[in-house]
MARBA-3410 file (N, C-alpha, C, O; in Angstrom, 1 decimal):
66
4.0,3.9,-4.6,3.3,2.7,-4.2,3.8,2.1,-2.9,5.0,1.9,-2.8 ~ 3.0,1.9,-2.0,3.4,1.3,-0.7,2.9,-0.1,-0.7,1.8,-0.4,-0.5 ~ 3.9,-1.0,-0.8,3.6,-2.5,-0.9,3.1,-3.1,0.4,2.3,-4.0,0.3 ~ 3.5,-2.5,1.5,3.0,-3.1,2.8,1.5,-2.8,2.9,0.8,-3.7,3.4 ~ 1.0,-1.6,2.6,-0.4,-1.3,2.7,-1.2,-2.2,1.7,-2.3,-2.6,2.1
-0.7,-2.4,0.6,-1.4,-3.2,-0.4,-1.5,-4.7,0.1,-2.5,-5.3,-0.1 ~ -0.4,-5.2,0.6,-0.4,-6.5,1.2,-1.4,-6.7,2.3,-2.1,-7.7,2.4 ~ -1.4,-5.7,3.2,-2.3,-5.7,4.4,-3.8,-5.7,3.8,-4.6,-6.3,4.4 ~ -4.0,-4.8,2.8,-5.3,-4.7,2.3,-5.8,-6.0,1.6,-7.0,-6.4,1.8 ~ -4.9,-6.7,0.9,-5.3,-8.0,0.3,-5.6,-9.0,1.4,-6.5,-9.8,1.3
-4.8,-9.0,2.5,-5.0,-10.0,3.6,-6.3,-9.7,4.3,-7.1,-10.6,4.6 ~ -6.6,-8.4,4.5,-7.9,-8.1,5.2,-9.1,-8.4,4.3,-10.1,-8.9,4.8 ~ -9.0,-8.2,3.0,-10.1,-8.5,2.1,-10.3,-10.1,2.0,-11.4,-10.5,2.0 ~ -9.2,-10.8,2.0,-9.3,-12.3,2.1,-10.0,-12.8,3.4,-10.8,-13.7,3.4 ~ -9.6,-12.2,4.5,-10.2,-12.5,5.8,-11.7,-12.2,5.7,-12.5,-12.9,6.3
-12.1,-11.1,5.1,-13.5,-10.8,4.9,-14.3,-11.8,4.1,-15.4,-12.2,4.5 ~ -13.7,-12.3,3.1,-14.3,-13.3,2.3,-14.5,-14.6,3.1,-15.5,-15.3,3.0 ~ -13.4,-15.0,3.8,-13.5,-16.2,4.6,-14.5,-16.0,5.7,-15.2,-17.0,6.0 ~ -14.6,-14.9,6.3,-15.6,-14.6,7.4,-17.0,-14.8,6.9,-17.9,-15.3,7.6 ~ -17.3,-14.4,5.6,-18.6,-14.6,5.1,-18.9,-16.0,4.7,-20.0,-16.4,4.6
-17.8,-16.8,4.5,-18.0,-18.2,4.0,-18.1,-19.2,5.2,-18.4,-20.4,4.9 ~ -17.8,-18.8,6.4,-17.8,-19.8,7.5,-19.3,-20.1,7.9,-20.1,-19.3,8.1 ~ -19.5,-21.4,7.9,-20.8,-21.9,8.2,-20.6,-22.9,9.4,-19.9,-23.9,9.2 ~ -21.4,-22.7,10.5,-21.3,-23.6,11.6,-22.5,-24.5,11.7,-23.6,-23.9,11.7 ~ -22.4,-25.8,11.7,-23.5,-26.7,11.8,-23.6,-27.2,13.2,-22.7,-27.7,13.7
-24.8,-27.1,13.8,-25.1,-27.5,15.1,-26.2,-28.6,15.1,-27.3,-28.4,14.6 ~ -25.9,-29.8,15.6,-26.9,-30.8,15.7,-27.9,-30.5,16.8,-27.6,-30.1,17.9 ~ -29.2,-30.7,16.5,-30.3,-30.5,17.4,-31.1,-31.8,17.5,-31.1,-32.6,16.5 ~ -31.8,-32.0,18.5,-32.8,-33.0,18.6,-32.2,-34.4,18.4,-32.6,-35.1,17.5 ~ -31.2,-34.7,19.2,-30.5,-36.0,19.1,-29.9,-36.3,17.7,-29.8,-37.5,17.3
-29.5,-35.3,17.0,-28.8,-35.5,15.8,-29.8,-35.6,14.6,-29.3,-35.8,13.5 ~ -31.1,-35.5,14.8,-32.1,-35.6,13.7,-32.2,-34.4,12.9,-32.5,-34.4,11.7 ~ -32.0,-33.2,13.5,-32.2,-32.0,12.9,-30.9,-31.2,13.0,-30.3,-31.1,14.1 ~ -30.4,-30.6,12.0,-29.2,-29.8,12.0,-29.5,-28.3,11.7,-30.3,-28.0,10.8 ~ -28.9,-27.4,12.4,-29.1,-26.0,12.1,-27.8,-25.4,11.7,-26.7,-25.7,12.3
-27.8,-24.6,10.7,-26.6,-23.9,10.2,-26.7,-22.4,10.5,-27.8,-21.8,10.3 ~ -25.6,-21.9,10.9,-25.5,-20.4,11.1,-24.2,-19.9,10.6,-23.2,-20.6,10.5 ~ -24.2,-18.6,10.2,-23.0,-17.9,9.8,-22.8,-16.8,10.8,-23.3,-15.7,10.6 ~ -22.0,-17.1,11.8,-21.8,-16.1,12.9,-21.0,-14.9,12.5,-21.1,-13.9,13.2 ~ -20.2,-14.9,11.5,-19.3,-13.8,11.2,-19.7,-13.0,10.0,-18.9,-12.3,9.5
-20.9,-13.3,9.5,-21.3,-12.6,8.3,-21.4,-11.1,8.5,-21.3,-10.3,7.5 ~ -21.6,-10.6,9.7,-21.7,-9.1,9.9,-20.3,-8.5,9.7,-20.3,-7.2,9.6 ~ -19.3,-9.2,9.8,-17.9,-8.6,9.6,-17.4,-8.7,8.2,-16.4,-8.1,7.8 ~ -18.2,-9.4,7.3,-17.7,-9.6,5.9,-17.6,-8.3,5.1,-16.5,-8.0,4.6 ~ -18.7,-7.5,5.1,-18.7,-6.3,4.3,-17.7,-5.2,4.8,-16.9,-4.7,4.0
-17.6,-5.0,6.1,-16.6,-4.0,6.5,-15.2,-4.4,6.3,-14.3,-3.6,5.9 ~ -14.9,-5.7,6.4,-13.5,-6.1,6.1,-13.2,-6.0,4.7,-12.1,-5.6,4.3 ~ -14.1,-6.4,3.8,-13.8,-6.3,2.4,-13.7,-4.8,1.9,-12.7,-4.5,1.2 ~ -14.5,-4.0,2.4,-14.4,-2.5,2.1,-13.1,-1.9,2.6,-12.5,-1.2,1.9 ~ -12.8,-2.3,3.9,-11.5,-1.7,4.4,-10.3,-2.3,3.7,-9.3,-1.6,3.5
-10.4,-3.5,3.2,-9.3,-4.1,2.4,-9.1,-3.4,1.1,-8.0,-3.1,0.7 ~ -10.3,-3.1,0.5,-10.2,-2.3,-0.8,-9.7,-0.9,-0.6,-8.9,-0.4,-1.4 ~ -10.1,-0.3,0.5,-9.6,1.1,0.8,-8.1,1.0,1.0,-7.3,1.9,0.5 ~ -7.6,0.0,1.8,-6.1,-0.1,2.0,-5.4,-0.3,0.7,-4.3,0.2,0.5 ~ -5.9,-1.1,-0.2,-5.3,-1.4,-1.5,-5.2,-0.1,-2.3,-4.1,0.2,-2.8
-6.3,0.7,-2.3,-6.3,1.9,-3.1,-5.3,3.0,-2.4,-4.6,3.6,-3.2 ~ -5.3,3.1,-1.1,-4.4,4.0,-0.5,-3.0,3.6,-0.7,-2.1,4.5,-0.9 ~ -2.7,2.3,-0.6,-1.4,1.8,-0.8,-0.9,2.1,-2.2,0.3,2.3,-2.4 ~ -1.8,2.1,-3.2,-1.4,2.3,-4.6,-1.2,3.8,-4.8,-0.4,4.2,-5.7 ~ -1.9,4.6,-4.1,-1.8,6.1,-4.4,-0.6,6.7,-3.6,0.0,7.6,-4.2
-0.4,6.3,-2.4,0.7,6.9,-1.6,2.1,6.5,-2.2,2.3,5.3,-2.5 ~ 2.9,7.5,-2.5,4.2,7.2,-3.0,5.1,6.4,-2.0,4.9,6.6,-0.8 ~ 6.0,5.6,-2.5,6.9,4.9,-1.6,8.0,5.8,-1.0,8.0,7.0,-1.2 ~ 8.9,5.2,-0.3,10.0,6.0,0.4,10.9,6.6,-0.7,11.3,5.9,-1.7 ~ 11.3,7.8,-0.5,12.2,8.4,-1.4,13.6,8.3,-0.8,13.9,8.7,0.3
14.5,7.8,-1.6,15.9,7.6,-1.1,16.8,8.6,-1.8,18.0,8.6,-1.5
END
């Protein structure tokens, strides 16, 4: 088990979840109308999938042999 790869995978997956949850609100028309957008949603799925792959690879690869 390679703990560094597992930790990096967890961090990448968490970044993917956060990227999907970011909502930016922009006021329009003198503040009467607000528009909401999620600019990083296209990065959510690749980050989560790569995080899961890193976790699986880190669990399968054996650690250092001493």
